[in-house]
SEROKOL-895394 format. One record per residue: residue in one letter; x, y, z of N, C-alpha, C in turn. Coordinates in nm, 3 decimals. Each point is the difference from the previous one (the first is absolute). Example, Ala and Ser with C-alpha at 12.3 -4.5 7.8 and 13.67 -1.06 7.14 Angstrom:
SEROKOL-895394
  type      nc1      nc2      nc3     cac1     cac2     cac3      cc1      cc2      cc3
     A    1.319   -0.569    0.780   -0.089    0.119    0.000    0.090    0.120    0.000
     S   -0.035    0.105   -0.072    0.082    0.119    0.006   -0.077    0.109    0.073
end
This chain:
SEROKOL-895394
  type      nc1      nc2      nc3     cac1     cac2     cac3      cc1      cc2      cc3
     X   11.342    3.331   10.447    0.113    0.078    0.048   -0.047    0.098    0.107
     X    0.084    0.018    0.100   -0.030    0.093    0.108    0.100    0.114   -0.001
     X   -0.045    0.117    0.046    0.088    0.115    0.009   -0.026    0.071    0.132
     X    0.107    0.046    0.062   -0.010    0.078    0.123    0.047    0.141   -0.033
     X   -0.080    0.101    0.037    0.033    0.136   -0.043   -0.055    0.102    0.099
     X    0.033    0.125   -0.024   -0.047    0.110    0.083   -0.111    0.076   -0.073
     X   -0.108    0.029    0.074   -0.111    0.073   -0.059   -0.064    0.085    0.108
     X   -0.040    0.125   -0.031   -0.057    0.088    0.103   -0.136   -0.049    0.048
     X   -0.002   -0.057    0.118   -0.123   -0.049    0.061    0.022   -0.004    0.151
     X   -0.061    0.092    0.071    0.025    0.014    0.144   -0.050   -0.119    0.081
     X   -0.086   -0.083   -0.060   -0.052   -0.115    0.074    0.101   -0.114    0.008
     X    0.101    0.001   -0.085    0.104   -0.103    0.001    0.134    0.063    0.032
     X    0.046   -0.020    0.122    0.128    0.056    0.041    0.114   -0.074   -0.069
     X    0.102    0.073   -0.044    0.114   -0.066   -0.068    0.081   -0.087    0.095
     X    0.057   -0.104   -0.055    0.090   -0.086    0.076    0.135    0.070    0.014
     X    0.095   -0.066    0.064    0.131    0.062    0.024    0.071    0.037   -0.130
     X   -0.034   -0.067   -0.110    0.062    0.031   -0.130   -0.074    0.110   -0.076
     X   -0.105    0.057    0.064   -0.073    0.109   -0.063   -0.112   -0.044   -0.093
     X   -0.019   -0.130   -0.015   -0.103   -0.053   -0.091   -0.126   -0.034    0.080
     X   -0.116    0.029   -0.059   -0.124   -0.023    0.075   -0.108   -0.077   -0.077
     X    0.031   -0.044   -0.122   -0.101   -0.070   -0.079    0.055   -0.128   -0.059
     X   -0.088   -0.100   -0.008    0.030   -0.122   -0.075   -0.106   -0.011   -0.108
     X    0.044   -0.018   -0.123   -0.093   -0.010   -0.111    0.021   -0.126   -0.080
     X   -0.102   -0.040   -0.072    0.011   -0.113   -0.092    0.006    0.055   -0.142
     X    0.100   -0.045   -0.077    0.016    0.044   -0.139   -0.061   -0.106   -0.092
     X   -0.101    0.040   -0.074   -0.066   -0.093   -0.091    0.086   -0.023   -0.124
     X   -0.043   -0.094   -0.082    0.076   -0.033   -0.121    0.010    0.117   -0.096
     X   -0.099    0.093    0.005    0.005    0.114   -0.092    0.063    0.124    0.063
     X    0.064   -0.016    0.117    0.072    0.111    0.059   -0.083    0.095    0.083
     X   -0.115   -0.046    0.048   -0.082    0.079    0.091    0.035   -0.036    0.144
     X    0.017    0.101    0.084    0.029   -0.025    0.141   -0.130    0.016    0.079
     X   -0.037   -0.106    0.073   -0.119    0.001    0.085    0.048    0.016    0.144
     X   -0.056    0.098    0.072    0.039    0.022    0.139   -0.112    0.074    0.072
     X    0.009    0.012    0.131   -0.105    0.065    0.077    0.038    0.144    0.035
     X   -0.100    0.088   -0.004    0.013    0.137    0.049   -0.118    0.023    0.093
     X    0.029    0.019    0.126   -0.103    0.020    0.102   -0.099   -0.116   -0.005
     X   -0.125    0.027   -0.033   -0.101   -0.106    0.003   -0.043   -0.043   -0.140
     X    0.089    0.013   -0.097   -0.033   -0.044   -0.135    0.120   -0.066   -0.066
     X   -0.025   -0.066   -0.111    0.106   -0.065   -0.077    0.027    0.084   -0.125
     X    0.125    0.035   -0.021    0.038    0.087   -0.112    0.073   -0.078   -0.108
     X    0.000    0.056   -0.119    0.073   -0.057   -0.114    0.083    0.110   -0.065
     X    0.128   -0.024   -0.015    0.090    0.094   -0.066    0.092   -0.077   -0.093
     X    0.041    0.066   -0.107    0.100   -0.060   -0.086    0.133   -0.003    0.073
     X    0.080   -0.101   -0.024    0.130   -0.013    0.066    0.085    0.124   -0.022
     X   -0.006    0.058   -0.121    0.079    0.120   -0.029   -0.040    0.116    0.091
     X   -0.129    0.010    0.033   -0.046    0.107    0.088    0.057   -0.017    0.140
     X    0.008   -0.123    0.044    0.050   -0.028    0.135    0.148    0.034    0.010
     X    0.075   -0.028   -0.103    0.145    0.013    0.009    0.055    0.137   -0.037
     X   -0.078    0.083   -0.070    0.058    0.128   -0.044   -0.069    0.124    0.055
     X   -0.121   -0.012    0.053   -0.067    0.121    0.048    0.076    0.059    0.119
     X    0.019    0.133    0.000    0.077    0.064    0.107   -0.055   -0.028    0.139
     X   -0.134   -0.004    0.015   -0.055   -0.016    0.134    0.024   -0.139    0.058
     X    0.040   -0.094   -0.086    0.030   -0.133    0.052    0.140   -0.004    0.061
     X    0.077    0.105   -0.022    0.136    0.003    0.053    0.093   -0.090   -0.079
     X   -0.050   -0.058   -0.107    0.081   -0.093   -0.081    0.073   -0.100    0.089
     X   -0.069   -0.037    0.108    0.061   -0.088    0.098   -0.074   -0.132    0.000
     X    0.051   -0.098   -0.073   -0.071   -0.127   -0.011    0.101   -0.113   -0.008
     X   -0.047   -0.116    0.034    0.086   -0.118   -0.008   -0.016   -0.063   -0.138
     X    0.095   -0.081   -0.038   -0.013   -0.069   -0.127   -0.113   -0.102    0.008
     X   -0.082   -0.009   -0.104   -0.108   -0.098    0.001    0.055   -0.141    0.021
     X   -0.074   -0.078    0.076    0.041   -0.137    0.026   -0.102   -0.095   -0.060
     X    0.047   -0.106   -0.059   -0.090   -0.098   -0.057   -0.077   -0.071    0.111
     X   -0.128   -0.028   -0.026   -0.076   -0.078    0.096    0.055   -0.142   -0.001
     X   -0.020   -0.075    0.109    0.055   -0.137    0.007   -0.033   -0.081   -0.124
     X    0.090   -0.082   -0.046   -0.016   -0.069   -0.128   -0.119   -0.094   -0.007
     X   -0.051   -0.049    0.113   -0.111   -0.095   -0.004   -0.135    0.066   -0.028
     X   -0.005    0.133    0.007   -0.126    0.070   -0.022   -0.029    0.012   -0.149
     X   -0.128   -0.012   -0.035   -0.046    0.019   -0.137   -0.021    0.148   -0.023
     X    0.082    0.060   -0.085   -0.006    0.145   -0.021   -0.137    0.043   -0.053
     X   -0.061   -0.082   -0.086   -0.131    0.036   -0.055   -0.104    0.009    0.111
     X    0.004   -0.094    0.095   -0.095    0.003    0.111    0.024    0.119    0.091
     X    0.127    0.035    0.020    0.031    0.118    0.081   -0.057    0.126   -0.065
     X    0.017    0.012   -0.131   -0.053    0.115   -0.071   -0.153    0.006    0.013
     X   -0.065   -0.114   -0.014   -0.146   -0.004    0.014   -0.041    0.044    0.139
     X    0.072   -0.049    0.102   -0.034    0.037    0.137    0.009    0.150    0.021
     X    0.108    0.061   -0.041    0.022    0.142    0.028   -0.077    0.093   -0.095
     X   -0.039   -0.049   -0.117   -0.065    0.087   -0.098   -0.151   -0.021   -0.012
     X   -0.048   -0.121    0.020   -0.138   -0.030   -0.036   -0.095   -0.016    0.119
     X    0.053    0.000    0.122   -0.087   -0.004    0.117   -0.063    0.136    0.025
     X   -0.107    0.002    0.080   -0.047    0.124    0.060    0.106    0.031    0.106
     X    0.106    0.066   -0.042    0.121    0.009    0.082   -0.019    0.099    0.115
     X    0.033   -0.044    0.121   -0.006    0.082    0.120    0.136   -0.006    0.069
     X    0.030    0.099    0.086    0.128   -0.007    0.073    0.016   -0.128    0.080
     X   -0.109   -0.047    0.062    0.007   -0.124    0.078    0.038   -0.117   -0.089
     X   -0.070   -0.013   -0.113    0.027   -0.112   -0.091    0.140    0.012   -0.057
     X    0.042    0.120   -0.035    0.135    0.022   -0.052    0.105   -0.049    0.099
     X   -0.017    0.036    0.127    0.098   -0.039    0.102   -0.002   -0.150    0.026
     X   -0.118   -0.062   -0.011   -0.008   -0.146    0.014    0.080   -0.065   -0.113
     X   -0.013    0.055   -0.122    0.076   -0.053   -0.113    0.150    0.013    0.020
     X    0.045    0.116    0.049    0.143    0.018    0.027    0.049   -0.099    0.105
     X   -0.080   -0.021    0.104    0.039   -0.096    0.105    0.009   -0.142   -0.055
     X   -0.092   -0.033   -0.092    0.004   -0.134   -0.060    0.128   -0.019   -0.080
     X    0.042    0.104   -0.072    0.126   -0.007   -0.075    0.117   -0.012    0.098
     X   -0.002    0.083    0.103    0.108    0.001    0.099    0.018   -0.137    0.065
     X   -0.111   -0.069    0.028    0.006   -0.129    0.068    0.001   -0.118   -0.096
     X    0.009    0.028   -0.130    0.010   -0.109   -0.097   -0.127   -0.081   -0.016
     X   -0.117    0.062    0.025   -0.127   -0.071   -0.009   -0.048   -0.002   -0.145
     X    0.058   -0.090   -0.077   -0.032   -0.009   -0.142   -0.148   -0.034   -0.021
     X   -0.054   -0.088    0.085   -0.137   -0.046   -0.016   -0.103    0.110    0.009
     X    0.033    0.108    0.071   -0.096    0.109    0.015   -0.037    0.060   -0.135
     X    0.091   -0.005   -0.096   -0.024    0.063   -0.130   -0.049   -0.099   -0.106
     X   -0.023   -0.127    0.040   -0.053   -0.096   -0.098   -0.137    0.042   -0.048
     X   -0.076    0.064    0.088   -0.128    0.062   -0.037    0.014    0.149    0.028
     X    0.053    0.077   -0.093    0.042    0.137    0.029   -0.112    0.101    0.024
     X   -0.122   -0.028   -0.049   -0.110    0.093    0.025   -0.055   -0.027    0.140
     X    0.005    0.101    0.085   -0.047   -0.011    0.138   -0.123    0.088    0.024
     X    0.003    0.123   -0.050   -0.113    0.092    0.008   -0.036    0.040   -0.143
     X   -0.092   -0.071   -0.062   -0.028    0.025   -0.142   -0.070    0.134   -0.025
     X    0.029    0.057   -0.113   -0.072    0.119   -0.044   -0.132   -0.047   -0.062
     X   -0.109    0.042    0.057   -0.129   -0.051   -0.043   -0.054    0.080   -0.118
     X    0.062   -0.021   -0.116   -0.046    0.065   -0.122   -0.139   -0.053   -0.038
     X   -0.076    0.080   -0.072   -0.133   -0.043   -0.044    0.012   -0.120   -0.093
     X   -0.082   -0.102    0.023    0.004   -0.119   -0.085   -0.138   -0.025   -0.059
     X   -0.002   -0.066   -0.115   -0.123   -0.036   -0.068   -0.082   -0.094    0.090
     X   -0.132    0.012   -0.007   -0.085   -0.082    0.087    0.020   -0.149   -0.023
     X    0.020   -0.040   -0.126    0.023   -0.143   -0.029    0.131   -0.048    0.060
     X    0.101    0.087   -0.003    0.129   -0.035    0.061   -0.018   -0.014    0.151
     X   -0.078    0.090    0.057   -0.024   -0.005    0.144   -0.069   -0.130    0.039
     X   -0.100   -0.041   -0.076   -0.073   -0.125    0.028    0.094   -0.119   -0.011
     X    0.087    0.001   -0.103    0.095   -0.110   -0.018    0.096   -0.009    0.118
     X    0.051    0.115    0.044    0.093    0.001    0.113   -0.071   -0.043    0.128
     X   -0.124    0.042    0.015   -0.078   -0.038    0.119   -0.014   -0.152    0.009
     X   -0.033   -0.063   -0.112   -0.014   -0.145   -0.001    0.133   -0.068    0.030
     X    0.109    0.057   -0.052    0.133   -0.056    0.028    0.034    0.013    0.148
     X   -0.034    0.117    0.058    0.026    0.021    0.143   -0.074   -0.102    0.084
     X   -0.127   -0.024   -0.032   -0.081   -0.095    0.079    0.057   -0.142   -0.007
     X    0.053   -0.035   -0.116    0.055   -0.135   -0.015    0.137   -0.013    0.066
     X    0.067    0.113    0.023    0.135   -0.001    0.054    0.004    0.006    0.152
     X   -0.106    0.047    0.063   -0.001    0.026    0.144    0.035   -0.124    0.082
     X    0.085    0.021    0.099    0.032   -0.103    0.098   -0.037    0.049    0.139
     X   -0.026   -0.094    0.088   -0.029    0.035    0.138    0.119    0.076    0.060
     X   -0.028    0.113    0.064    0.106    0.080    0.061    0.052    0.112   -0.087
     X   -0.042    0.005   -0.128    0.037    0.112   -0.086   -0.062    0.129    0.054
     X    0.063    0.112   -0.034   -0.051    0.130    0.041   -0.062    0.069   -0.121
     X   -0.123    0.049    0.018   -0.072    0.066   -0.108   -0.006    0.150    0.027
     X    0.060    0.078   -0.088   -0.001    0.146    0.011   -0.097    0.056   -0.104
     X   -0.075    0.105    0.039   -0.105    0.050   -0.087   -0.001    0.152   -0.008
     X   -0.063    0.048   -0.108   -0.025    0.143   -0.020   -0.134    0.013   -0.069
     X   -0.087    0.085    0.054   -0.132    0.023   -0.056    0.004    0.128   -0.082
     X   -0.003   -0.013   -0.132    0.017    0.115   -0.089   -0.116    0.098    0.003
     X   -0.112   -0.038    0.064   -0.116    0.088    0.007   -0.027    0.048    0.143
     X    0.094   -0.021    0.088   -0.016    0.040    0.139    0.092    0.116    0.032
     X   -0.057    0.111    0.048    0.081    0.115    0.038    0.090   -0.036    0.118
     X   -0.052   -0.078    0.094    0.079   -0.040    0.116    0.121   -0.084   -0.043
     X   -0.022   -0.091   -0.093    0.109   -0.085   -0.049    0.106    0.084   -0.069
     X   -0.043    0.098   -0.080    0.094    0.087   -0.069    0.080    0.084    0.100
     X   -0.067    0.047    0.106    0.068    0.081    0.101    0.105   -0.083    0.074
     X   -0.037   -0.122    0.037    0.094   -0.088    0.071    0.121   -0.028   -0.087
     X   -0.025   -0.031   -0.127    0.110   -0.029   -0.093    0.092    0.120   -0.015
     X   -0.059    0.120   -0.007    0.080    0.123   -0.015    0.087    0.023    0.124
     X   -0.062   -0.007    0.118    0.074    0.023    0.125    0.106   -0.108    0.020
     X   -0.034   -0.124   -0.038    0.091   -0.112    0.020    0.109   -0.007   -0.107
     X   -0.011    0.083   -0.103    0.101    0.008   -0.104    0.025   -0.136   -0.066
     X   -0.109   -0.059   -0.051    0.011   -0.128   -0.066   -0.130   -0.038   -0.068
     X   -0.005   -0.113   -0.069   -0.119   -0.037   -0.077   -0.115   -0.056    0.083
     X    0.027   -0.050    0.121   -0.102   -0.074    0.075   -0.060    0.083    0.113
     X   -0.122   -0.036    0.039   -0.066    0.068    0.111   -0.053   -0.096    0.105
     X    0.015   -0.132   -0.023   -0.061   -0.099    0.090    0.069   -0.133   -0.021
     X   -0.005   -0.086    0.100    0.058   -0.134   -0.016   -0.074   -0.100    0.089
     X    0.008   -0.127   -0.038   -0.062   -0.108    0.076    0.078   -0.127   -0.020
     X   -0.038   -0.105    0.073    0.067   -0.130   -0.007   -0.090   -0.104   -0.065
     X    0.051   -0.067   -0.104   -0.076   -0.105   -0.066   -0.004   -0.122    0.091
     X   -0.122   -0.041    0.037   -0.014   -0.104    0.101   -0.036   -0.136   -0.054
     X   -0.009   -0.014   -0.131   -0.032   -0.128   -0.061   -0.145   -0.009   -0.043
     X   -0.029   -0.088   -0.097   -0.136   -0.020   -0.050   -0.061    0.130   -0.054
     X    0.084    0.084   -0.059   -0.050    0.121   -0.063   -0.046    0.107    0.095
     X    0.054    0.004    0.120   -0.039    0.101    0.099    0.121    0.083    0.042
     X   -0.029    0.118    0.055    0.105    0.090    0.047   -0.043    0.057    0.135
     X    0.095    0.007    0.093   -0.024    0.062    0.131    0.054    0.142   -0.007
     X   -0.083    0.096    0.035    0.041    0.140   -0.013   -0.079    0.087    0.097
     X    0.058    0.116    0.029   -0.067    0.098    0.085   -0.062    0.106   -0.089
     X   -0.133    0.001   -0.008   -0.072    0.103   -0.074   -0.069    0.090    0.101
     X   -0.064    0.106   -0.046   -0.053    0.099    0.093   -0.105   -0.058    0.096
     X   -0.066   -0.108   -0.040   -0.099   -0.062    0.088    0.064   -0.095    0.101
     X    0.129   -0.027   -0.015    0.071   -0.089    0.093    0.083   -0.103   -0.073
     X    0.057   -0.094    0.075    0.083   -0.105   -0.059   -0.090   -0.113   -0.046
     X    0.011   -0.037   -0.127   -0.089   -0.099   -0.059    0.081   -0.102   -0.080
     X   -0.062   -0.112   -0.029    0.051   -0.098   -0.096   -0.107   -0.015   -0.106
     X    0.032    0.038   -0.122   -0.101    0.000   -0.104    0.060   -0.048   -0.132
     X   -0.087   -0.022   -0.098    0.043   -0.049   -0.130    0.085    0.103   -0.071
     X    0.103   -0.049   -0.066    0.084    0.090   -0.079   -0.077    0.057   -0.119
     X   -0.114   -0.060   -0.032   -0.082    0.051   -0.111   -0.055    0.139    0.029
     X    0.014    0.046    0.125   -0.037    0.138    0.031    0.081    0.097   -0.084
     X    0.118   -0.046   -0.049    0.088    0.086   -0.079   -0.008   -0.028   -0.149
     X   -0.105   -0.072   -0.042   -0.017   -0.031   -0.143   -0.031    0.123   -0.084
     X   -0.075    0.100    0.049   -0.030    0.118   -0.084    0.126    0.068   -0.050
     X   -0.008    0.054   -0.121    0.119    0.057   -0.065    0.049    0.128    0.066
     X   -0.075    0.056    0.095    0.046    0.120    0.071    0.121   -0.030    0.088
     X    0.020   -0.129    0.031    0.109   -0.037    0.091    0.126   -0.039   -0.077
     X    0.114    0.046    0.051    0.132   -0.045   -0.046    0.061   -0.082    0.114
     X    0.066   -0.108   -0.035    0.044   -0.097    0.101    0.145   -0.041   -0.021
     X    0.067   -0.030    0.110    0.135   -0.055   -0.006    0.008   -0.122    0.091
     X    0.050   -0.111   -0.053    0.014   -0.123    0.076    0.146   -0.018    0.039
     X    0.027    0.001    0.129    0.136   -0.010    0.052    0.015   -0.130    0.078
     X    0.123   -0.056   -0.005    0.024   -0.129    0.066    0.130    0.005    0.080
     X   -0.002   -0.051    0.123    0.124   -0.004    0.081    0.109   -0.078   -0.072
     X    0.121    0.051    0.007    0.113   -0.062   -0.068    0.055   -0.120    0.076
     X   -0.010    0.003    0.131    0.063   -0.102    0.083   -0.073   -0.134   -0.009
     X    0.076   -0.107   -0.016   -0.058   -0.134    0.000   -0.046   -0.041    0.140
     X    0.047    0.073    0.101   -0.038   -0.030    0.138   -0.131    0.067    0.041
     X   -0.056    0.080   -0.090   -0.124    0.070    0.032   -0.111   -0.100    0.029
     X   -0.074    0.023    0.110   -0.108   -0.090    0.042   -0.134    0.069   -0.024
     X   -0.064   -0.035   -0.112   -0.126    0.064   -0.038   -0.110   -0.031    0.100
     X   -0.008   -0.125    0.045   -0.106   -0.039    0.094    0.008    0.079    0.130
     X    0.122    0.022    0.048    0.018    0.075    0.123   -0.048    0.144   -0.016
     X    0.033    0.062   -0.115   -0.042    0.137   -0.026   -0.152    0.008   -0.009
     X   -0.062   -0.095   -0.068   -0.145    0.003   -0.017   -0.071   -0.024    0.133
     X    0.051   -0.095    0.080   -0.059   -0.024    0.132    0.004    0.127    0.084
     X    0.112    0.071   -0.005    0.012    0.125    0.077   -0.097    0.104   -0.054
     X   -0.008    0.012   -0.133   -0.088    0.100   -0.061   -0.146   -0.026    0.037
     X   -0.037   -0.127    0.009   -0.140   -0.032    0.033   -0.035    0.034    0.145
     X    0.099    0.012    0.086   -0.028    0.042    0.137   -0.046    0.146    0.004
     X    0.026    0.074   -0.108   -0.037    0.142   -0.006   -0.138    0.021   -0.062
     X   -0.063   -0.107   -0.052   -0.129    0.014   -0.067   -0.103    0.061    0.095
     X   -0.077    0.094   -0.052   -0.101    0.067    0.081    0.051    0.123    0.070
     X    0.131    0.020    0.001    0.057    0.117    0.064   -0.030    0.127   -0.077
     X    0.013    0.112    0.065   -0.027    0.129   -0.063    0.116    0.043   -0.090
     X   -0.034    0.080   -0.098    0.103    0.059   -0.086    0.080    0.100    0.083
     X    0.131   -0.006   -0.013    0.088    0.086    0.081    0.019    0.135   -0.068
     X   -0.100    0.087    0.014    0.007    0.133   -0.061    0.118    0.079    0.055
     X    0.020   -0.009    0.132    0.107    0.078    0.061    0.137   -0.044   -0.053
     X    0.020   -0.131   -0.011    0.127   -0.050   -0.052    0.022    0.039   -0.144
     X   -0.107   -0.004   -0.081    0.011    0.038   -0.141    0.035    0.148   -0.013
     X   -0.064    0.084    0.083    0.029    0.143   -0.004    0.143    0.027    0.044
     X    0.044   -0.069    0.105    0.138    0.020    0.048    0.101   -0.040   -0.107
     X   -0.024   -0.114   -0.065    0.092   -0.047   -0.104    0.006    0.099   -0.116
     X   -0.118    0.054   -0.038   -0.003    0.096   -0.108    0.073    0.129    0.032
     X   -0.019    0.050    0.122    0.067    0.123    0.041    0.151   -0.019    0.007
     X    0.043   -0.116    0.052    0.143   -0.026    0.008    0.062   -0.008   -0.139
     X   -0.072   -0.059   -0.093    0.051   -0.012   -0.137    0.002    0.137   -0.068
     X   -0.107    0.076    0.017   -0.013    0.129   -0.066    0.104    0.100    0.051
     X    0.030   -0.006    0.129    0.096    0.095    0.059    0.142   -0.055    0.001
     X    0.017   -0.120   -0.060    0.133   -0.060   -0.013    0.063   -0.027    0.137
     X   -0.084   -0.039    0.097    0.051   -0.035    0.131    0.025   -0.149    0.011
     X    0.071   -0.038    0.105    0.024   -0.142    0.027   -0.134   -0.070    0.018
     X   -0.023   -0.110   -0.074   -0.130   -0.064    0.000   -0.006   -0.117    0.098
     X   -0.103    0.003    0.083   -0.022   -0.108    0.097   -0.105   -0.098   -0.051
     X   -0.080    0.043   -0.096   -0.103   -0.085   -0.060    0.021   -0.002   -0.151
     X    0.023   -0.117   -0.060    0.025   -0.004   -0.145   -0.125    0.031   -0.080
     X    0.018    0.068   -0.111   -0.108    0.032   -0.093   -0.008   -0.111   -0.105
     X   -0.107   -0.001   -0.082   -0.008   -0.103   -0.105    0.123   -0.006   -0.089
     X    0.051    0.117   -0.043    0.115   -0.001   -0.090    0.131   -0.030    0.072
     X    0.005    0.025    0.132    0.114   -0.048    0.079    0.003   -0.152   -0.004
     X   -0.117   -0.061    0.021   -0.008   -0.146    0.002    0.034   -0.060   -0.136
     X   -0.051    0.063   -0.107    0.027   -0.051   -0.135    0.146    0.013   -0.038
     X    0.071    0.097    0.061    0.143    0.019   -0.030    0.088   -0.094    0.079
     X   -0.058   -0.073    0.093    0.078   -0.090    0.087    0.084   -0.095   -0.084
     X    0.131   -0.006    0.024    0.085   -0.090   -0.080   -0.033   -0.148    0.019
     X   -0.083   -0.033    0.100   -0.038   -0.139    0.020   -0.118   -0.042   -0.087
     X   -0.052    0.094   -0.081   -0.112   -0.031   -0.089    0.041    0.016   -0.146
     X   -0.060   -0.083   -0.085    0.015    0.015   -0.145   -0.135    0.031   -0.060
     X   -0.004    0.093   -0.095   -0.121    0.025   -0.077   -0.012   -0.111   -0.105
     X   -0.106   -0.079    0.008   -0.018   -0.111   -0.093   -0.064    0.048   -0.129
     X   -0.108    0.078    0.013   -0.063    0.063   -0.115   -0.093    0.108    0.048
     X   -0.037    0.090   -0.092   -0.093    0.106    0.037   -0.104    0.020   -0.109
     X   -0.113    0.052    0.040   -0.115    0.017   -0.090   -0.027    0.148   -0.019
end
């Protein structure tokens, strides 16, 4: 269910009807919506009766009947929810993109897992990889990785392209390389395997292009620019790892 209402937030100017927010109402009556650069949760009663809301809201509308309500709830409640991801979800509902929610976890919360569970998931990930998949990573023992993840407001700090035969093409600090995915076997790494949704996706073309970049230098300037744009909430010209992972053209297949 969706609700349109008024809420004090100077970053969202009200429409002609005086309403400035769109929220998703979960099955338990929690309203999920954005405030400035974060995602907020309020009980429906708080939204409709608090004086500062102006008691100015539209009647809740049911989401399109083809959508799985359970998957919608998982998407809005269980992701590492960001304003960008929230708005992508609203757009998917608006445009009737039912398939986007078939795999509702897009930015997983990387809770601590048992080492045996991690090894099991790692083996599953290796057996599942297809050429052209995108591999997103986080190094739990790296200060730089933690800083990137914090600034980028998401679980990941790095990404690469799976090029086949157990290898990944990626830009690391020493430059653009193609190396074994076993570099990420140590348990310090958390991983997400993402796959393009489109059947028209050409993995060979992407890999051929990526290999033209091998040996190139790491783009420190571009990484810094992307981080500053994300941190200051400016219009982004260079996508960050979590921007890429939130792309509606990708599905999260599994994560470690």
